C-alpha positions in Angstrom: -10.8 2.5 10.3 -9.5 3.1 6.7 -5.8 2.9 6.9 -5.0 6.4 5.8 -7.2 7.8 8.5 -5.5 6.0 11.2 -2.8 7.4 13.4 0.9 7.1 12.5 4.2 8.5 13.9 4.9 10.7 10.9 7.5 8.3 9.6 5.9 4.8 9.4 2.7 5.6 7.6 1.2 2.1 7.1 1.8 -1.6 7.4 0.8 -4.1 4.8 0.9 -8.0 5.0 0.2 -10.0 1.8 -0.1 -13.7 1.5 0.2 -15.5 -1.8 -1.8 -18.8 -2.1 -2.8 -21.3 -4.8 -5.2 -24.2 -5.0 -3.6 -27.6 -5.0 -3.5 -29.6 -8.4 -4.8 -26.4 -10.2 -2.8 -24.5 -12.9 -1.7 -21.0 -12.0 -3.9 -18.2 -13.4 -1.8 -17.6 -16.4 -2.4 -21.2 -17.5 -6.1 -21.4 -17.2 -8.6 -21.0 -20.0 -11.5 -18.7 -19.6 -14.0 -21.6 -18.6 -11.7 -23.0 -16.0 -10.8 -19.5 -14.7 -14.6 -18.9 -14.0 -14.8 -22.3 -12.2 -11.8 -21.6 -10.0 -12.9 -18.0 -9.3 -16.3 -19.3 -8.0 -14.5 -21.8 -5.8 -12.4 -18.9 -4.4 -15.3 -16.6 -3.7 -17.3 -19.5 -2.0 -14.3 -20.1 0.3 -15.0 -16.7 1.9 -18.5 -15.7 1.2 -20.0 -19.3 1.9 -17.9 -19.8 5.0 -19.4 -19.9 8.5 -17.2 -16.9 9.5 -18.7 -13.5 10.4 -16.1 -12.3 7.9 -18.3 -13.3 5.0 -20.7 -10.4 5.9 -17.9 -7.9 5.9 -16.8 -8.1 2.2 -18.1 -6.5 -0.9 -17.1 -8.3 -4.2 -15.9 -6.6 -7.4 -15.6 -8.2 -10.8 -12.9 -6.0 -12.3 -13.9 -6.9 -15.8 -17.1 -4.9 -15.3 -15.4 -1.8 -13.9 -14.1 1.1 -15.9 -10.3 1.4 -16.1 -10.5 4.7 -14.1 -12.4 2.8 -11.3 -9.8 0.1 -11.2 -6.9 2.7 -11.1 -8.8 4.3 -8.2 -8.7 1.1 -6.3 -5.0 0.9 -7.0 -4.4 4.4 -5.8 -6.2 3.4 -2.5 -3.8 0.4 -2.3 -6.7 -2.1 -2.6 -5.4 -4.0 -5.7 -2.1 -4.5 -7.4 -0.9 -2.7 -10.6 -1.3 -6.0 -12.4 -5.0 -6.2 -11.7 -5.7 -3.0 -13.5 -4.8 -4.6 -16.9 -5.9 -7.9 -18.4 -9.1 -9.8 -17.6 -10.5 -12.3 -15.2 -9.5 -10.5 -12.0 -11.8 -10.1 -9.0 -11.4 -8.8 -5.5 -13.1 -8.8 -2.1 -12.8 -5.7 -0.1 -14.0 -5.3 3.5 -16.0 -2.4 4.8 -13.2 -0.3 6.3 -10.8 -1.1 3.4 -8.2 -2.7 5.7 -8.4 -6.0 3.9 -8.6 -7.1 0.2 -8.5 -10.5 -1.2 -7.4 -10.4 -4.8 -8.4 -13.4 -7.1 -6.6 -14.5 -10.3 -3.7 -12.0 -10.1 -0.4 -13.8 -10.5 -1.6 -16.4 -8.0 -5.1 -17.7 -7.3 -5.2 -15.7 -4.0 -3.4 -12.6 -2.9 -4.7 -11.8 0.6 -3.7 -8.3 1.8 -4.2 -6.5 5.1 -3.2 -2.9 5.3 -3.4 -0.8 8.4 -2.4 2.7 9.3 0.7 3.1 11.5 3.4 0.7 12.5 1.6 -2.6 13.4 3.3 -5.6 11.8 2.1 -8.2 14.3 -1.5 -7.0 14.3 -1.6 -7.0 10.5 -0.1 -10.4 10.3 -2.5 -11.9 12.9 -5.5 -10.5 10.9 -4.2 -12.0 7.6 -3.4 -15.4 9.2 -7.0 -15.7 10.7 -8.6 -15.1 7.3 -6.1 -17.4 5.6 -7.2 -20.2 8.1 -10.9 -19.5 7.2 -10.1 -19.9 3.5 -8.1 -23.1 4.1 -11.0 -24.7 5.8 -12.7 -25.2 2.3 -9.7 -25.2 0.1 -6.5 -27.3 -0.1 -3.5 -25.1 -0.8 -0.6 -26.1 -3.1 2.0 -26.9 -0.6 5.3 -28.8 -0.6 7.1 -30.1 2.5 10.5 -28.9 1.2 9.5 -25.7 -0.7 6.5 -24.5 1.3 3.6 -22.7 -0.4 3.9 -23.0 -4.2 3.5 -19.8 -6.2 3.6 -18.8 -9.8 6.8 -16.8 -9.2 9.5 -18.7 -7.2 10.5 -15.6 -5.4 7.2 -15.9 -3.4 7.4 -19.5 -2.6 8.0 -20.7 0.9 5.9 -18.6 3.4 4.2 -16.7 0.5 4.6 -13.7 2.7 5.3 -10.1 1.8 5.4 -7.9 4.8 6.0 -4.1 4.2 5.7 -0.8 5.7 5.2 2.5 3.9 7.7 5.1 5.2 7.7 8.9 4.9 11.4 9.8 4.5 11.7 13.6 3.6 14.5 14.2 6.0 16.8 11.6 4.4 15.8 12.9 1.0 16.4 16.5 1.7 19.8 15.8 3.2 20.8 13.7 0.2 21.3 10.5 2.2 18.3 8.5 0.9 20.2 6.7 -1.9 22.9 5.5 0.5 20.4 4.3 3.0 18.2 2.4 0.6 21.1 0.8 -1.1 22.5 -0.5 2.2 19.2 -2.2 3.1 18.9 -3.8 -0.3 22.0 -5.8 0.6 20.4 -7.6 3.5 17.4 -9.0 1.7 15.1 -6.0 2.0 13.3 -4.5 -1.1 12.6 -0.8 -1.5 9.7 0.2 -3.9 7.7 3.2 -4.7 4.3 4.5 -3.5 2.2 1.8 -5.4 4.8 -1.0 -5.1 7.1 -2.7 -7.6 8.0 -0.6 -10.7 6.6 2.7 -9.2 8.2 5.9 -8.0 8.7 7.1 -4.5 6.2 10.0 -4.9 5.9 12.4 -2.0 9.0 10.8 -0.3 6.9 7.7 0.3 8.8 4.4 0.2 7.7 0.8 0.6 10.2 -1.3 2.6 9.5 -5.0 2.4 11.1 -8.5 2.6 12.7 -10.0 -0.5 13.2 -13.5 1.0 10.1 -15.7 1.5 11.7 -19.1 1.9 14.1 -20.5 4.6 12.6 -18.2 7.3 9.4 -18.5 9.3 6.7 -15.8 9.0 7.7 -14.4 12.4 11.4 -14.3 11.5 10.7 -12.4 8.3 8.6 -9.9 10.3 11.3 -9.4 12.9 14.0 -8.9 10.2 11.9 -6.3 8.6 11.2 -4.7 11.9 14.9 -4.4 12.7 15.5 -2.6 9.3 12.5 -0.3 9.6 13.6 0.7 13.1 17.0 1.5 11.9 15.7 3.6 8.9 13.3 5.4 11.3 16.1 6.4 13.6 18.1 7.7 10.7 15.1 9.7 9.4 14.7 11.2 12.9 18.4 12.2 12.9 18.1 13.7 9.5 15.2 15.8 10.6 17.0 17.0 13.7 20.1 17.9 11.6 17.8 20.0 9.2 16.2 21.7 12.2 19.5 22.6 13.8 21.6 23.6 10.8 19.1 24.8 8.2 16.0 25.8 10.2 15.3 28.9 8.3 15.5 27.4 4.9 13.4 24.4 6.0 10.7 26.4 7.5 10.6 28.6 4.3 10.2 25.5 2.1 7.5 23.9 4.2 5.4 27.1 4.6 5.8 27.9 0.9 4.2 24.5 0.2 1.4 25.1 2.6 0.9 28.6 1.2 0.6 27.2 -2.4 -1.9 24.5 -1.4 -4.0 27.0 0.5 -4.4 29.5 -2.4 -3.7 27.5 -5.7 -6.5 27.1 -8.2 -4.8 24.3 -10.2 -2.5 21.5 -8.8 -1.2 18.5 -10.6 -1.0 15.1 -8.8 2.8 15.2 -8.6 2.8 18.8 -7.2 0.1 17.8 -4.6 2.1 14.8 -3.4 5.3 16.9 -3.2 3.8 19.8 -1.3 1.6 17.6 1.0 4.7 15.7 1.9 6.2 19.0 3.0 3.1 20.0 5.1 3.1 16.5 6.7 6.7 17.0 7.7 6.0 20.5 8.9 3.1 19.1 11.2 5.3 16.3 12.5 8.1 18.7 13.4 5.7 21.2 15.0 6.5 23.8 12.4 3.1 24.0 10.8 -0.1 23.8 12.7 -3.3 23.4 10.9 -6.6 21.8 11.8 -8.1 21.0 8.5 -10.9 18.4 7.9 -8.4 16.0 6.3 -4.8 15.1 7.1 -2.1 15.6 4.4 -2.0 11.8 4.0 -5.6 11.5 3.4 -5.5 14.3 0.9 -2.6 12.5 -0.9 -4.7 9.6 -1.3 -8.1 11.3 -2.0 -6.6 13.6 -4.7 -4.9 10.9 -6.6 -5.8 11.1 -10.4 -8.6 8.4 -10.5 -9.8 8.8 -7.0 -10.5 12.6 -7.5 -12.6 11.7 -10.6 -15.2 9.8 -8.4 -16.3 7.8 -11.4 -16.8 10.8 -13.7 -15.0 11.6 -16.9 -12.6 14.6 -16.2 -9.9 16.2 -18.4 -6.5 16.5 -16.8 -7.2 20.3 -16.3 -10.5 19.6 -14.6 -8.8 17.1 -12.3 -6.2 19.7 -11.4 -8.8 22.3 -10.7 -10.9 19.9 -8.6 -7.7 18.7 -6.7 -6.8 22.3 -5.8 -10.3 23.0 -4.6 -10.5 19.9 -2.4 -7.1 20.6 -0.8 -8.0 24.3 -0.2 -11.2 23.3 1.5 -9.8 20.6 3.7 -6.1 21.3 4.6 
């Protein structure tokens, strides 16, 4: 099941595991010339598509050099590739049928293997990534050092090469003005906080990615457990913030959430930023039992499906045309 269609608890929206790997005795992507890059890319593809694993039949390959920029941005907005892969050249990706796994080739490292699942499932996501990592390693020798672990282009990824993250919906902490304090406190214990699309992006729709900063000196399971502890704490604080809003500011809260729902049900033009903000309100309203709607799509799915490039569906649309189409899609499906 596509991650944004899966069930979540209204606070932890999705779970992502990413492994960074490189081929032994081979320069990192930034140091490869075009000819060598093609050779290494073929070797990477073969490690999956020519394997004996049933996984080989599950992937579709994309040469990003052959895609329009809008199509690449669309893949970014669905969280299938990283922002870095939208620009430059020589990037490729394998994506499985249900879009829960993507294997990015020639990003910062030779391989960025990503599993993304809906809801709070750190162990399941890691196990899925680990199995595919083992399949790839059957035909490739990874760059590995007994002291430093897996070697990566950026030293901050060396060691396990693991980035574990969860996407959290934190409107309660945002509305009560406590979000800055909470996120600042977790950054002091080796946890990074990023926006909706990762490093360098904003927390649109009150969505925050919480992930480990330290990849060396801890085992994969220890990294996951540390992240789990922090996520559980933030989740508890978000629940408390929502309860405080419900008890002390119920009328104002209901008015704000219903106003967002009303606008989305009637508007004829909605920008991407407006959609994310108001869909966040509707999502909160549903989770708190304030708003009951049985639309064809969930607010989260609409948030993804109405992102600027996804909404275009490969067509050339002006910003005004996108805003009109976005409003129509939300009206028809919320």
